[in-house]
Each structure stands twice: as C-alpha cells, then as structure tokens.
N, C-alpha and C positions, 0 to 999 in steps of 0.2 A: 110040618105042613108048609107048603110053598106060598109065598105072597101072591103068585100069579095063578089065576084060575085057568088060563091057557097061555101058551107061549110057543113061538116058532122062531127058529134061527137057522142060519146057514152054517153048517158044520164045516170047519176047516179053513175059514177065512183068516189069513195071517193078520197079525197085529203089530206091524212095524211101527217104530216110534219116530216122532218128529223131533229129533235132537241130534246132537253131535255132527256127524258127517252127512246127515240127511235132514237139514233144517227147514226145508220147504214142504208145507203140508199138502199142497196139491200133488206133487210127484209121489209123496209117501202114500197118500190115499190110492193113487194110481198103481203104485207098487203092490199094495195089498190085493188089488183087483187082478193085476197081471199074475202074481204068484198063485192066487186062487185058481184062475183059469188054466195056468200051466199044469196044475195038479188035477184038473177036471176036464180033460178032453182036448186041450190045446197045448200039447207037450213040448212044442218047439218055441214057446214064448220066452223061456229062459233055457238056453242051451249051455254054453260055457261061461256065461256072464255071472259075475257076482251080484249080490243084491245092490251093492254100491254102484256097479256099472249100469244096472237096469234103472236105478234111481237117477243117475246122471243123464242117461238117454231120455228119460221122461222129463227131467228138468229142462233139457234142451228142446225136445219136441213141444213141450207145453209153453215155451217162452218164459219160463220162470226167471225171476231176477231178484237181486239183492236190493232192498229199498235203501236209497242213499242216506247216509248218516245214521243208520240204525243197524241192529243185528237181525232185522226181520227180512224174510223173503216173501215174494208174492207171485201169484199165478192168476192171470185174468180169467174170469169165468165167461167172458164174452166171445168165446171161440177157441182161444188157446188151450184151455183145459180139455175140452172134448175133442178138439182136433188133434191134440197131442196124443191122447189115448188111441184114437183111430189110427194115427200115423205109426205108433208103436206096433199095433197089431199088423198093419200093412207091411212094415219093415220085416216082420217075422213070417209073412206069407199068409196071413189071415185077414178077414174082414170083420170089423165090428162097427155097430151102430151105437153112437153115444149121443143120447138126446138130453138136452138140458131144458129145464122148466123154471122160469122165474115167477110164474103166476101160481104160487102155492095156495091151495084152497083146502077146505075140509075133506073134499072127495079124494085128495091125493093120498090120504092114509090108505084107502083101499086100492086106488089105481096105481100107486107107486110102492108104498111100503109093503102092503100085504102081497100084492102081485109079484113083486121082485123077490121077496123072501120065499114065497111059496114056489117060485120057479128056480130057486137056488142061484140067484143072480145078485151078487153084492153090487151096490151102487154107491153113489157119493152124495153126501148132504153138505152144502156150504152154508155156514152160519154168518149172519151179520148181527152180532150180539155184543152189546157194550158191557154186559154184566159178567160174562165168563169167557167165552171163546173169541170174541172179537171177530175178525174176518178169518174163518178157519174151515178148511176142508176136513171131512171125516168120512169113515166108511160105514155104510149101512149093513147091518148083519142080522137084524131080527125085529120082532115085535111081540107084545104081550098085552094081556088084559088083566086087571086086578079084580077083586071081589065086587067092586062097584061098577065093573065093566068100563073102567077108564082105559083109554087107549095109550099105550106106550110104544116107543120104537127103541131099538137098541143099536148102538154104534160102537166102533172102535174110534175113540176120540184122538188117537195117536199119541196120547200122553200116558194114559192109565194102562195097566196090564190086564184089566178085565173089561168085560162089556159094560157100557154105560147105558142106563135106561133113562129116556127122556119122555116127559109127558107131552103127547101130541097136542092136546088142546091148549095147554099153556104156551108151548112154543109157537103154535099157530096164532093164537090171540095176541101174543106179544111181538109178533113179526120177527122172530129170531132166525127163522129159516129163510135164507135169501134165494137159494136155488137147489134143485136136485138134478142128478145126472144118472140116467138109466143106461147101463152098459150091456149090450146084447151082442156077443160074438156070433158069427154066422159061418 
C-alpha cells in the first residue's frame, strides 16, 4: 500500500546532477527543463549540442558565476535566471515565458504546484534554507497528498537520484521557498 492517497507527477523530466562539470544549480535546473521540452514538442532545443554544451550556454545566458574564494557557483534570481531561460529558447527559435514569484503564499500550492504539474510543465523552485539546501535551485516534478490530506510537492533536488518529497506547509511556514519560476513555452 502506498503512503500517498493521491499523487501526480510529470513523467520524463530529466534529473541531471549539480556536480562535477555542472556545478551551478541554476543552469542544471534549466537543463532539466530544456531537455524535457526538447522531448515534448520543442525538438530543436537540443540539436547537436551535448548536455555539457547546453549547460554552458545556460550558465552564460543566466549570468552564473563562481563565488570568489569558494567552490560555489551562483545565479541571481532577480532577472538573470528567467531571462537566461527565455534567451536560450529564443536562441533556438522558440518563445518561452518564464515568470518568477517571490511572494510565496499558501495559494501557490494550487496556482503553481498543482497547475504546472497537471499541465505537464516542470518549473523551478529556489530555496533559501539554512537547514539543508542553502540557496539552491531545484526542478518541480510533482505533488502528492498523504492519508491526512497533507500537501507535498516533489522535486529533483539535483543531488539525489530519486524524486524528493517536501511538505508544503512546513516549507511555507518556515520560509524555505524563496521563489518559484513558471516556464511556459509558446
């Protein structure tokens, strides 16, 4: 018997890792989204490029950078992340609307999580979490409810090989989610 009384997820969202030659989580989350759309109606997003090349283009378009005196890389959420994804789509001859939201509220579970998953559109969740993720971009891939009707959402956290389930109320009440990014190709 499953722990979830109901669950929905977007099938086929890649789970690239934030490590090795792809150390910046913003471009890696973007790579997951680009690869998904390349396999779902936008087949020219990745033509002859390797995953590494797509990552490097996203790193450039998003204005990602190595943080001085650390091994960390960063991507600003105040325009460069969403503008970089839009620019990549444009570079490949498509249009995409990438909408960011810094005002995360309870209603965003339905208006962002449920809506995007039900429409098979992976998005991005940016954490500002001192306990586990720090400042970290992830890829939204699903949601679920348990037997107590508790709301969960699932992500590729770019470290684990499996989907990670997070308690929406806990993350919302503890201000762990800094921003969400809705990606709609057109």
